[in-house]
C-alpha positions as CSV (number, residue, x, y, z in Angstrom):
1,M,-15.1,-2.2,6.7
2,L,-17.5,-2.1,3.9
3,T,-18.5,-5.8,2.4
4,R,-21.0,-6.6,0.0
5,S,-23.7,-6.7,2.6
6,N,-27.1,-5.2,2.2
7,G,-26.4,-1.9,3.0
8,A,-23.4,-1.3,1.1
9,W,-24.9,-3.2,-1.8
10,K,-28.1,-1.2,-1.9
11,K,-25.8,2.2,-1.3
12,A,-23.5,1.2,-4.3
13,T,-26.7,0.0,-6.6
14,S,-28.7,3.3,-5.8
15,A,-25.6,5.4,-6.9
16,V,-24.9,3.4,-10.1
17,Q,-28.7,3.5,-10.9
18,A,-29.0,7.3,-10.5
19,S,-25.6,8.0,-12.4
20,I,-27.4,5.7,-15.1
21,C,-30.6,7.7,-15.1
22,R,-28.6,10.9,-15.6
23,D,-26.8,9.5,-18.6
24,Q,-30.2,8.4,-20.1
25,Q,-31.8,11.6,-19.3
26,R,-29.3,13.7,-20.8
27,P,-30.3,15.1,-24.1
28,N,-28.5,13.9,-27.4
29,H,-28.1,17.1,-29.2
30,T,-26.4,20.0,-27.1
31,T,-24.8,23.3,-27.9
32,T,-21.6,24.4,-26.3
33,T,-19.9,27.5,-26.0
34,P,-16.3,27.9,-26.7
35,V,-13.9,26.8,-24.3
36,T,-11.0,29.0,-23.6
37,S,-9.0,27.7,-20.7
38,V,-6.0,25.3,-21.5
39,S,-7.3,22.3,-19.2
40,Q,-10.7,22.7,-20.8
41,R,-9.4,22.6,-24.3
42,R,-7.7,19.3,-23.6
43,H,-10.8,17.7,-23.5
44,F,-11.9,18.7,-26.9
45,S,-8.7,18.3,-28.9
46,S,-8.6,14.6,-30.1
47,A,-5.2,15.3,-31.4
48,E,-3.8,15.9,-27.8
49,N,-5.3,13.4,-26.1
50,G,-5.2,10.5,-28.7
51,A,-8.9,10.0,-28.7
52,K,-10.7,9.7,-31.7
53,P,-13.9,11.4,-32.2
54,S,-17.0,8.8,-32.4
55,R,-19.2,9.4,-35.5
56,N,-22.0,7.0,-34.2
57,H,-23.5,6.8,-30.8
58,P,-22.4,3.5,-28.9
59,S,-24.4,0.2,-29.2
60,S,-26.7,-0.7,-26.5
61,A,-24.3,-3.8,-25.7
62,E,-21.2,-1.2,-25.4
63,A,-23.3,1.2,-23.3
64,K,-24.4,-2.1,-21.0
65,Q,-20.8,-3.1,-20.8
66,K,-19.9,0.6,-19.8
67,R,-22.6,0.9,-17.2
68,E,-21.5,-2.6,-15.5
69,S,-17.8,-1.4,-15.5
70,D,-18.8,1.6,-13.8
71,R,-21.0,-0.3,-11.5
72,E,-18.3,-2.7,-10.6
73,F,-15.7,0.4,-10.2
74,L,-18.0,2.1,-7.7
75,I,-18.4,-1.1,-5.8
76,S,-14.9,-1.6,-5.8
77,V,-14.1,2.0,-4.1
78,L,-17.0,1.7,-1.4
79,E,-15.5,-1.8,-0.5
80,S,-11.8,-0.5,0.0
81,S,-12.5,-0.1,3.7
82,A,-11.1,3.2,3.6
83,T,-11.7,5.4,6.5
84,K,-12.5,9.2,6.8
85,R,-9.0,9.8,7.5
86,D,-8.0,7.8,4.4
87,A,-10.5,9.7,2.3
88,K,-9.1,13.0,3.2
89,A,-5.3,11.8,2.7
90,Y,-6.6,10.6,-0.7
91,L,-8.2,13.6,-1.8
92,Q,-5.4,15.8,-0.5
93,T,-2.8,13.8,-2.7
94,Y,-5.1,13.2,-5.8
95,G,-7.6,16.1,-5.6
96,P,-7.4,19.2,-7.4
97,S,-4.2,21.4,-6.7
98,Q,-5.0,24.2,-4.7
99,A,-1.9,26.0,-4.9
100,K,-2.0,26.0,-8.8
101,S,-5.8,26.4,-9.3
102,T,-7.7,29.4,-10.3
103,L,-11.4,29.7,-10.5
104,K,-12.9,31.8,-13.2
105,K,-16.4,33.1,-13.7
106,T,-18.2,31.8,-16.8
107,P,-21.6,33.3,-18.3
108,A,-25.0,32.2,-17.5
109,F,-26.7,29.4,-19.3
110,T,-23.4,27.7,-20.6
111,T,-22.1,24.2,-20.9
112,V,-19.0,23.8,-18.3
113,V,-16.4,21.1,-18.6
114,S,-14.8,21.0,-15.5
115,D,-10.8,19.5,-15.3
116,K,-11.4,18.6,-11.6
117,P,-10.5,15.0,-11.1
118,I,-13.4,13.4,-9.7
119,P,-12.7,9.7,-8.8
120,G,-14.5,7.1,-10.9
121,A,-16.4,9.8,-12.9
122,K,-15.7,10.9,-16.5
123,D,-15.7,14.5,-17.6
124,V,-19.2,15.3,-18.9
125,P,-20.9,18.4,-19.8
126,L,-23.1,19.9,-17.1
127,F,-25.9,22.2,-18.0
128,V,-25.8,25.1,-15.1
129,Q,-28.0,28.4,-14.7
130,G,-26.3,31.5,-13.5
131,P,-22.6,32.3,-13.2
132,V,-20.7,29.6,-11.8
133,E,-16.6,29.2,-11.0
134,V,-14.8,26.7,-12.8
135,E,-11.6,25.6,-11.6
136,S,-8.8,25.6,-14.1
137,V,-5.6,23.9,-13.5
138,E,-2.3,24.9,-15.3
139,A,-1.3,22.6,-18.0
140,D,2.3,22.1,-16.7
141,E,1.4,20.8,-13.1
142,V,3.6,17.8,-12.4
143,P,1.6,14.3,-12.8
144,R,1.6,11.7,-10.1
145,V,2.5,8.3,-11.5
146,A,3.3,4.7,-10.9
147,I,5.9,2.9,-12.7
148,V,5.0,-0.6,-13.2
149,K,6.8,-3.6,-14.2
150,L,5.0,-6.1,-16.1
151,R,6.9,-9.7,-15.9
152,E,6.4,-12.0,-18.7
153,P,3.0,-10.9,-20.1
154,Q,3.3,-13.1,-23.2
155,T,2.4,-15.8,-20.6
156,W,-0.7,-14.4,-19.6
157,D,-3.7,-15.0,-21.4
158,D,-6.2,-12.4,-22.8
159,T,-8.6,-12.6,-19.5
160,L,-5.7,-12.1,-17.3
161,L,-4.2,-9.2,-19.5
162,N,-7.5,-7.6,-19.7
163,G,-8.0,-7.6,-15.9
164,V,-4.8,-6.0,-15.4
165,A,-5.5,-3.4,-18.0
166,K,-8.8,-2.8,-16.4
167,T,-6.8,-2.0,-12.8
168,L,-4.5,0.2,-14.4
169,A,-7.1,2.2,-16.2
170,R,-9.0,2.5,-12.9
171,L,-5.7,3.8,-11.3
172,R,-5.8,6.6,-14.1
173,D,-9.3,7.3,-13.3
174,L,-8.3,7.5,-9.7
175,G,-5.5,10.2,-10.5
176,L,-2.4,7.9,-10.6
177,R,-1.1,7.4,-14.3
178,S,1.1,4.5,-15.0
179,V,4.0,4.3,-17.1
180,I,4.5,0.6,-17.8
181,V,7.7,-1.3,-18.6
182,L,7.4,-4.9,-20.2
183,E,9.9,-7.6,-19.3
184,C,9.4,-10.2,-21.9
185,E,11.9,-13.0,-21.3
186,T,12.4,-15.6,-24.1
187,E,13.7,-18.9,-24.2
188,K,16.5,-19.7,-26.5
189,S,14.3,-22.3,-28.5
190,A,11.7,-19.8,-29.0
191,V,10.1,-19.1,-32.5
192,L,9.9,-15.6,-32.1
193,D,13.0,-13.3,-31.1
194,W,12.9,-10.9,-28.2
195,K,11.9,-8.0,-30.6
196,D,9.0,-9.6,-32.0
197,V,7.9,-10.6,-28.5
198,V,8.1,-6.8,-27.4
199,T,6.3,-5.4,-30.3
200,Q,3.7,-8.2,-30.0
201,Q,3.2,-7.4,-26.3
202,T,3.2,-3.8,-26.4
203,D,0.5,-3.7,-29.0
204,R,-1.6,-6.2,-27.2
205,L,-1.5,-4.2,-23.9
206,Q,-2.3,-1.1,-25.8
207,K,-5.2,-2.5,-27.2
208,A,-6.4,-4.0,-24.0
209,I,-6.1,-0.6,-22.3
210,R,-8.2,1.0,-24.8
211,K,-11.0,-0.8,-23.8
212,Y,-11.4,1.0,-20.6
213,G,-11.8,4.2,-22.1
214,A,-9.9,7.7,-23.2
215,P,-7.4,8.6,-23.0
216,G,-5.8,5.2,-23.7
217,A,-2.1,4.1,-23.8
218,E,0.7,5.5,-25.7
219,L,3.8,3.7,-26.9
220,V,7.1,5.3,-26.0
221,D,9.8,3.2,-27.8
222,G,12.7,5.7,-28.2
223,G,13.0,7.7,-24.7
224,I,15.4,5.4,-23.2
225,W,19.2,5.8,-24.1
226,K,22.3,3.9,-23.6
227,R,25.7,5.2,-23.4
228,S,28.6,3.1,-24.2
229,T,31.0,5.4,-21.9
230,T,29.9,6.7,-18.7
231,S,29.1,10.6,-18.9
232,P,31.0,13.0,-16.6
233,H,27.7,14.5,-15.6
234,A,26.2,11.6,-14.5
235,S,24.1,11.5,-11.5
236,F,25.7,10.5,-8.1
237,V,22.8,7.9,-7.5
238,S,23.5,6.2,-10.9
239,H,24.2,2.5,-11.2
240,T,23.1,2.0,-14.6
241,D,24.4,3.2,-18.0
242,L,20.6,3.8,-19.0
243,S,19.1,7.3,-19.1
244,V,16.0,9.5,-20.5
245,G,17.2,10.9,-23.7
246,F,13.8,12.7,-24.6
247,G,11.9,13.5,-21.6
248,E,8.9,15.3,-23.6
249,V,7.9,11.8,-24.8
250,F,7.2,11.0,-21.4
251,T,6.0,14.1,-19.7
252,V,3.6,15.4,-22.4
253,P,1.4,12.6,-22.6
254,L,1.4,11.9,-18.8
255,R,0.1,15.3,-18.4
256,H,-2.7,14.7,-20.9
257,G,-3.7,11.7,-19.0
258,H,-2.3,8.9,-20.9
259,I,-0.8,5.5,-20.0
260,L,2.6,4.9,-21.0
261,V,3.7,1.5,-22.3
262,V,8.0,1.4,-22.5
263,P,9.6,-1.5,-24.0
264,S,12.6,-2.9,-22.2
265,R,14.9,-1.6,-24.9
266,A,17.0,1.4,-25.3
267,V,18.6,3.4,-28.0
268,V,22.4,3.3,-28.2
269,E,23.6,6.8,-28.3
270,E,26.5,6.2,-30.7
271,T,24.7,4.1,-33.4
272,L,20.9,5.3,-32.8
273,E,20.1,1.4,-33.1
274,H,17.8,-0.5,-30.6
275,T,19.3,-2.7,-28.2
276,A,17.9,-5.2,-25.5
277,A,17.8,-3.3,-22.0
278,D,17.1,-4.7,-18.7
279,A,13.8,-3.7,-17.2
280,N,14.8,-3.0,-14.0
281,D,17.4,-0.6,-15.3
282,V,15.1,0.9,-17.5
283,I,12.9,1.4,-14.5
284,F,15.5,3.0,-12.3
285,A,16.1,5.2,-15.1
286,L,12.7,6.7,-15.2
287,A,12.5,7.0,-11.6
288,K,15.6,8.9,-11.3
289,Y,14.7,11.2,-14.2
290,F,11.0,12.1,-13.0
291,A,12.5,12.4,-9.4
292,G,15.0,15.1,-10.7
293,L,18.1,13.3,-10.1
294,Q,19.2,12.8,-13.8
295,V,21.8,15.6,-14.5
296,N,23.3,15.6,-17.8
297,A,25.3,18.4,-19.3
298,D,22.1,19.7,-21.4
299,Q,19.5,18.9,-19.0
300,S,18.9,20.6,-15.4
301,Q,17.8,19.0,-12.2
302,T,14.1,19.5,-12.2
303,R,11.4,17.1,-11.1
304,T,9.1,16.1,-13.9
305,A,6.8,14.0,-12.1
306,V,6.0,12.7,-8.4
307,V,6.3,9.0,-8.3
308,D,3.8,7.9,-5.8
309,R,3.8,3.9,-6.5
310,V,6.3,1.2,-8.1
311,I,4.2,-1.6,-9.0
312,I,5.5,-5.2,-9.7
313,I,3.1,-7.6,-11.2
314,D,5.0,-11.0,-11.2
315,P,3.4,-14.4,-11.7
316,F,5.4,-15.5,-8.7
317,G,3.6,-12.9,-6.6
318,G,5.0,-10.8,-3.3
319,I,7.8,-11.6,-1.3
320,P,7.2,-15.0,0.5
321,A,6.9,-15.3,4.4
322,R,7.9,-18.6,6.0
323,N,4.9,-18.6,8.3
324,L,2.2,-18.1,5.5
325,G,2.8,-21.1,3.3
326,D,2.0,-20.2,0.0
327,G,1.1,-16.7,1.2
328,A,3.4,-13.5,0.9
329,R,4.6,-11.0,3.2
330,V,2.1,-8.4,3.7
331,F,4.3,-5.3,4.6
332,I,8.0,-4.8,4.8
333,N,9.7,-2.0,6.6
334,L,12.7,-1.9,4.5
335,E,14.7,0.2,6.6
336,E,14.5,-2.3,9.6
337,Q,13.8,-5.6,7.8
338,F,15.7,-5.6,4.2
339,N,18.9,-7.3,5.3
340,N,17.0,-10.3,7.5
341,I,14.8,-10.8,4.5
342,K,17.2,-11.0,1.8
343,A,19.3,-13.3,4.0
344,T,16.2,-15.4,4.5
345,L,15.8,-15.5,0.8
346,D,19.4,-16.1,0.2
347,A,19.6,-19.2,2.6
348,A,16.4,-20.7,1.0
349,E,16.5,-24.1,-0.6
350,P,17.9,-23.6,-4.3
351,Q,14.9,-24.4,-6.9
352,G,16.9,-25.2,-9.8
353,N,16.5,-23.6,-13.0
354,E,12.9,-24.6,-13.7
355,S,9.9,-22.8,-12.8
356,P,7.1,-24.2,-10.8
357,I,4.9,-22.4,-12.9
358,P,4.4,-23.6,-16.7
359,G,5.3,-21.1,-19.2
360,I,7.1,-18.9,-16.9
361,S,10.8,-18.5,-17.3
362,G,13.4,-18.5,-14.1
363,N,12.7,-19.4,-10.6
364,P,10.8,-17.8,-7.6
365,K,13.7,-17.6,-5.2
366,A,15.8,-15.7,-7.8
367,S,12.7,-13.4,-8.9
368,H,11.8,-12.5,-5.1
369,I,15.6,-11.5,-4.5
370,E,15.7,-9.3,-7.7
371,N,12.3,-7.6,-7.0
372,L,13.1,-6.9,-3.2
373,E,16.4,-5.3,-4.5
374,L,14.6,-3.2,-7.3
375,V,12.1,-1.7,-4.9
376,K,14.7,-1.0,-2.0
377,N,16.8,0.8,-4.7
378,I,14.2,3.0,-6.3
379,L,12.3,3.8,-3.0
380,A,15.7,4.9,-1.8
381,I,15.7,8.0,-4.5
382,L,12.1,8.9,-3.9
383,P,9.9,10.5,-1.2
384,S,9.6,8.8,2.0
385,T,5.5,8.8,1.1
386,A,6.4,6.7,-2.1
387,S,5.5,2.6,-1.7
388,A,6.0,-0.5,-3.7
389,V,3.5,-3.2,-4.4
390,I,4.6,-6.7,-5.4
391,T,1.5,-8.8,-6.5
392,S,0.6,-11.5,-8.9
393,P,-1.3,-11.0,-12.1
394,V,-4.2,-12.8,-10.7
395,E,-4.6,-10.5,-7.7
396,A,-3.9,-7.5,-9.8
397,A,-6.6,-8.4,-12.4
398,N,-8.9,-9.4,-9.3
399,L,-9.5,-12.6,-10.5
400,Q,-9.1,-14.5,-7.3
401,S,-12.6,-15.8,-7.5
402,N,-12.6,-16.7,-11.0
403,P,-12.7,-20.8,-11.4
404,A,-10.1,-20.8,-14.0
405,Y,-7.8,-19.2,-11.7
406,E,-8.8,-20.9,-8.4
407,I,-6.4,-23.9,-7.4
408,R,-8.0,-24.5,-4.0
409,K,-9.3,-28.1,-3.7
410,D,-12.8,-28.7,-2.2
411,T,-11.4,-30.6,0.6
412,E,-9.6,-27.3,2.2
413,E,-10.9,-25.8,5.1
414,P,-12.8,-22.2,4.6
415,V,-10.7,-19.3,5.5
416,A,-11.5,-17.9,8.9
417,G,-14.0,-15.2,8.7
418,E,-14.5,-15.9,5.1
419,V,-17.9,-14.4,4.0
420,K,-18.9,-16.5,1.0
421,T,-20.7,-13.1,-0.9
422,R,-17.8,-11.0,-0.2
423,R,-16.1,-9.9,-3.3
424,W,-12.3,-9.9,-3.6
425,Q,-10.6,-6.7,-3.1
426,N,-8.0,-5.5,-5.8
427,P,-5.1,-4.9,-3.7
428,I,-3.7,-2.2,-6.0
429,I,-6.9,0.0,-5.8
430,H,-7.2,-0.6,-2.1
431,N,-3.5,0.6,-1.7
432,L,-4.1,3.7,-3.6
433,L,-7.3,4.6,-1.6
434,T,-5.9,3.5,1.7
435,D,-2.0,3.7,1.6
436,R,-2.4,0.3,3.4
437,P,-2.2,-3.3,2.3
438,I,-5.5,-5.3,2.4
439,Y,-4.5,-7.3,5.5
440,S,-2.8,-5.4,8.3
441,A,0.9,-6.7,9.0
442,S,0.4,-7.0,12.6
443,L,-2.8,-9.6,12.0
444,P,-2.0,-13.0,13.5
445,I,-2.1,-15.4,11.0
446,G,-5.1,-17.0,12.4
447,R,-7.0,-13.9,11.3
448,I,-6.2,-14.4,7.6
449,K,-5.7,-18.2,7.2
450,S,-7.7,-21.2,8.6
451,T,-6.2,-23.8,11.1
452,T,-6.9,-27.4,11.8
453,N,-5.4,-29.0,14.8
454,G,-3.0,-26.3,15.1
455,T,-1.5,-26.7,11.7
456,Y,-2.0,-23.9,9.0
457,Q,-3.7,-25.3,5.7
458,R,-2.5,-24.6,2.4
459,S,-4.7,-22.5,0.7
460,S,-4.8,-20.5,-2.5
461,R,-6.7,-17.5,-0.7
462,M,-3.8,-16.6,1.0
463,P,-2.5,-13.1,0.0
464,T,0.4,-13.0,-2.5
465,T,0.8,-9.2,-2.6
466,T,3.5,-7.6,-0.5
467,L,3.7,-3.5,0.2
468,A,7.0,-2.3,1.0
469,K,7.9,0.9,2.3
470,K,10.9,2.8,2.7
471,G,9.9,2.7,6.4
472,L,11.1,3.5,9.8
473,P,14.1,2.2,11.9
474,V,13.0,0.3,15.2
475,T,15.1,1.0,18.2
476,I,14.2,-1.5,21.1
477,F,15.8,-1.1,24.7
478,P,17.0,-3.6,26.0
479,D,18.3,-5.0,22.5
480,T,16.6,-8.1,21.4
481,R,18.6,-9.3,18.9
482,T,20.3,-11.7,21.2
483,Q,17.2,-12.8,23.0
484,S,13.7,-11.6,23.9
485,W,13.0,-9.8,27.2
486,Q,13.3,-11.9,30.3
487,P,11.9,-11.0,34.0
488,P,14.7,-9.2,35.8
489,K,16.0,-10.7,38.7
490,P,15.3,-8.8,41.9
491,G,18.1,-6.4,42.9
492,T,19.6,-6.4,39.6
493,P,20.2,-3.1,37.5
494,R,17.5,-2.3,35.0
495,L,16.6,0.2,32.4
496,K,14.8,3.4,33.5
497,L,13.0,5.9,31.3
498,T,15.8,8.7,32.7
499,D,18.7,6.7,31.0
500,T,20.9,8.8,28.4
501,C,19.5,6.3,26.0
502,V,16.0,7.6,26.3
503,D,15.0,11.0,24.9
504,L,12.5,11.6,27.6
505,P,11.1,14.8,26.4
506,R,10.4,13.6,23.0
507,L,8.8,10.4,24.6
508,I,6.5,12.3,26.8
509,H,5.5,14.5,23.8
510,L,4.7,11.5,21.9
511,I,2.5,10.1,24.8
512,N,0.7,13.6,25.3
513,D,-0.1,13.8,21.4
514,S,-1.0,10.3,20.9
515,F,-3.6,10.3,23.9
516,G,-4.5,13.9,23.5
517,R,-4.0,14.7,27.1
518,E,-1.0,15.3,29.4
519,L,1.2,13.1,31.3
520,D,1.7,13.3,34.9
521,A,5.7,13.0,34.3
522,E,6.7,12.8,37.8
523,H,3.9,10.3,39.0
524,Y,4.7,8.0,35.9
525,L,8.2,8.0,36.3
526,N,8.1,7.0,40.0
527,R,5.4,4.3,39.2
528,V,7.5,2.5,36.3
529,Q,11.2,3.0,37.6
530,D,11.2,-0.5,39.2
531,S,9.1,-2.3,36.9
532,L,10.1,-1.0,33.6
533,A,10.9,-4.2,31.0
534,G,11.8,-1.7,28.3
535,I,10.5,0.5,25.3
536,I,10.0,0.4,21.4
537,I,10.8,3.5,19.4
538,A,9.8,3.8,15.8
539,G,11.3,6.6,13.9
540,E,12.2,9.5,15.4
541,Y,9.4,9.0,18.2
542,E,6.9,8.7,15.7
543,G,5.5,5.8,17.6
544,G,6.2,3.8,20.6
545,A,5.4,1.4,23.4
546,I,6.5,1.3,26.9
547,L,6.3,-2.2,28.6
548,T,6.6,-3.4,32.1
549,W,6.7,-6.4,34.5
550,E,3.8,-6.2,36.8
551,R,3.2,-8.1,40.0
552,P,-0.3,-9.6,40.9
553,F,-2.1,-8.1,43.6
554,G,-0.6,-9.2,47.1
555,L,2.7,-10.6,45.7
556,D,6.2,-9.1,46.3
557,E,8.8,-8.8,43.6
558,E,10.8,-11.8,45.1
559,T,7.9,-14.1,45.3
560,A,6.5,-13.1,42.0
561,Y,10.1,-13.7,40.3
562,N,10.6,-16.9,41.9
563,S,6.8,-18.3,41.2
564,G,7.0,-17.1,37.6
565,R,4.0,-14.9,38.2
566,L,5.4,-11.4,36.8
567,V,3.2,-10.4,34.2
568,P,4.2,-8.7,30.8
569,Y,2.1,-5.8,30.5
570,L,1.8,-3.2,27.9
571,D,1.7,0.2,29.7
572,K,1.6,2.9,26.8
573,F,1.3,2.4,23.1
574,A,1.6,5.8,21.3
575,V,1.6,7.1,17.5
576,L,1.9,10.5,16.7
577,K,-1.5,12.1,15.4
578,K,0.2,13.0,12.0
579,S,1.3,9.3,11.8
580,Q,-1.8,7.4,12.4
581,G,-3.2,5.5,9.8
582,A,-0.3,6.2,7.6
583,G,3.0,4.4,6.9
584,G,2.0,1.4,9.3
585,V,3.8,2.8,12.2
586,A,1.4,1.1,14.7
587,D,1.9,-2.3,13.0
588,I,5.5,-1.9,13.1
589,V,5.6,-1.0,16.7
590,F,3.2,-3.9,17.6
591,N,5.1,-6.4,15.5
592,A,8.2,-5.5,17.5
593,M,6.5,-6.2,20.7
594,V,5.1,-9.4,20.1
595,R,7.8,-11.0,17.9
596,D,10.8,-9.5,19.3
597,C,10.2,-8.5,22.7
598,F,7.1,-10.6,24.1
599,P,6.7,-13.6,21.7
600,N,5.2,-15.9,24.6
601,G,2.4,-13.1,25.3
602,V,1.6,-9.7,26.8
603,C,-1.6,-8.3,28.2
604,W,-2.9,-4.7,28.3
605,R,-6.0,-2.9,29.1
606,S,-8.2,-0.3,27.3
607,R,-11.3,1.5,28.0
608,K,-14.3,-0.5,27.1
609,D,-15.7,2.4,24.7
610,N,-12.3,3.0,23.0
611,P,-12.5,3.3,19.3
612,V,-9.3,1.7,18.9
613,N,-10.5,-1.8,20.6
614,K,-11.5,-3.2,17.2
615,W,-7.7,-2.7,16.3
616,Y,-6.7,-4.3,19.5
617,F,-9.3,-7.4,19.1
618,E,-8.2,-8.0,15.7
619,R,-4.6,-8.4,16.9
620,S,-5.2,-10.2,20.5
621,R,-5.7,-14.0,21.2
622,G,-8.7,-13.0,23.6
623,V,-10.5,-10.0,25.3
624,R,-12.6,-9.9,28.6
625,K,-14.5,-7.4,29.8
626,L,-13.7,-6.7,33.6
627,P,-17.0,-6.6,35.8
628,G,-17.2,-3.5,37.9
629,S,-14.8,-1.3,35.7
630,N,-14.7,0.4,32.6
631,W,-12.0,-1.6,31.5
632,A,-11.5,-4.5,28.7
633,M,-8.5,-6.7,29.1
634,F,-6.6,-7.9,25.8
635,W,-3.9,-10.6,25.7
636,T,-1.5,-12.2,23.1
637,T,-0.6,-15.3,25.1
638,P,-1.4,-18.7,23.8
639,E,-4.2,-20.7,25.6
640,A,-4.4,-18.0,28.3
641,A,-7.9,-18.0,28.4
642,V,-7.9,-21.7,29.6
643,R,-5.4,-21.2,32.5
644,E,-7.4,-20.0,35.1
645,G,-4.2,-18.6,37.3
646,V,-2.9,-16.6,34.4
647,M,-5.9,-14.9,33.5
648,K,-6.4,-14.2,37.4
649,D,-2.9,-12.6,37.7
650,Y,-3.9,-10.6,34.3
651,E,-7.1,-9.4,35.8
652,D,-5.4,-8.2,38.9
653,V,-2.7,-6.2,37.1
654,C,-5.2,-4.7,34.8
655,R,-7.5,-3.7,37.7
656,G,-4.5,-2.4,39.7
657,V,-2.3,-0.2,37.5
658,V,-2.8,3.4,38.7
659,P,-3.2,6.0,35.8
660,S,-0.7,8.9,35.6
661,W,-2.5,11.7,33.9
662,A,-2.3,15.5,34.8
663,D,-6.1,16.0,34.3
664,S,-9.2,14.3,36.1
665,K,-10.7,12.6,33.2
666,A,-11.3,9.1,33.0
667,A,-8.0,6.9,32.4
668,D,-7.2,5.6,29.1
């Protein structure tokens, strides 16, 4: 992970200084040849991109501010902890479209403007000598967008709004264009009515976004229509009377790189008058239109944009988690967890009509339920790769360390593992670059939050951001909905991998693909047939775990059972290569294991040089290298390290399990 350490800081500083030097050395007077491609003309057309040509050179203060802004942006990218796999996935998604790109030769000694979206860099003329190839992207390429909901921006101060605007501008620079829907609720006693508040806030947001480069923000105020009667051509997914009336007012500026600002109001089709509209209905109508699911009599079913993210910026933050105090659930697998989370929110103590945050209307419970249902409904009609981020304005603006927004008291204990000089990561930027939350969903709470005498302390440093995905169903055999797995009594029937509920060929393929080697299936089935505790399957065998009850060396099954010494053991943990690092499959399987199957603890082994050991270490209660072997032993059992008998049994099992591979390589 890249932090603000000496190495990362020097790397970032050197890169920024080099960029600044190039800017300073670039000649002020240049001569350019005519640009003929459609994509290149866009850069020079102020009428199309909304940017007015500057008549004067920027002041030294403005230039300094831009350099500092670019510097912060580059550092934020370096600190995103993106792996090589993350970077590859990001470039494949937001890099230039290979399928729709063409290469053109240009004459020698010309100035070339490339339309290739380089993350964090602006399109600047480059002087080249000799023929070069320029990538030209078709103007009608479908843009990738995020639908963003800003809740009650009228209660945000300018620093907060500018910080959020800066984040959305950075998303644009990274290839994701935002369509922002404002939800401005007003009290009945308010001086301004909703029309005035909406107009004021849209203007305020547009001005804030313009501070962070062109193309800026464009207001779209007549694109959402409302019908008084349901159309016979309405889409089957429609649950709102709102629809997109003029799609071009959205698609044209998006193709030119603009950020769009959409007030939560609609045009009544019969009267052509504006009326207030529910922001959630506006967001759903936009998602339906972009996904090509809005079918009208005069409109064909065509996808007009790829909605990659749904971002909700709410003063109440993400969906709360009971075990995190003031923190939020880091990740939600909607397919598996929606009903339970909603039931938990419904059962929470009512909080009345008064908000605990001054100036914010409503109450957290109602807001959390509304946001949870919104992301579920929208992600249901989007591709499985889409995700939703629910966060607070402070985290979206990356102002957690700003004293004005810091509510942690001096008497609080520091967060475990907290580095005082480390910059806070922006959860929205981090998610775009990695498709993951900042904190892994399977990390124990102690890795995120400090503890004192076993009690978790209230801290403003707890994350308030939730990442939600459509996710995967989780199948567990035996079923854990009634109770977690218990040691079986000797002689009683138990699950076998050859039972009809298990798709054995797919399970073997999962293991072979994940480990990159072939399992000796016959040997493995014989080894676990009398010790199998259960299996966990994520999705369509995209990930899984096989767990067993193992006997310490020298004990028969009867003695081990009666003495309570059967050891819960993770025998195989596998994720398909195509699903590794994406979608949280590993986290989903691991959470099912430690929360549902073996909440009292489990142990496993791994080669000492296994690159996955860092991931294991972060999620375990402890690790011990086994002398005289190439094994490292991990466990999640509370206080196991101080119980010598438990540790001896764990070590006996980890040393004694016989590998079942068809090759002769060292065991995994």
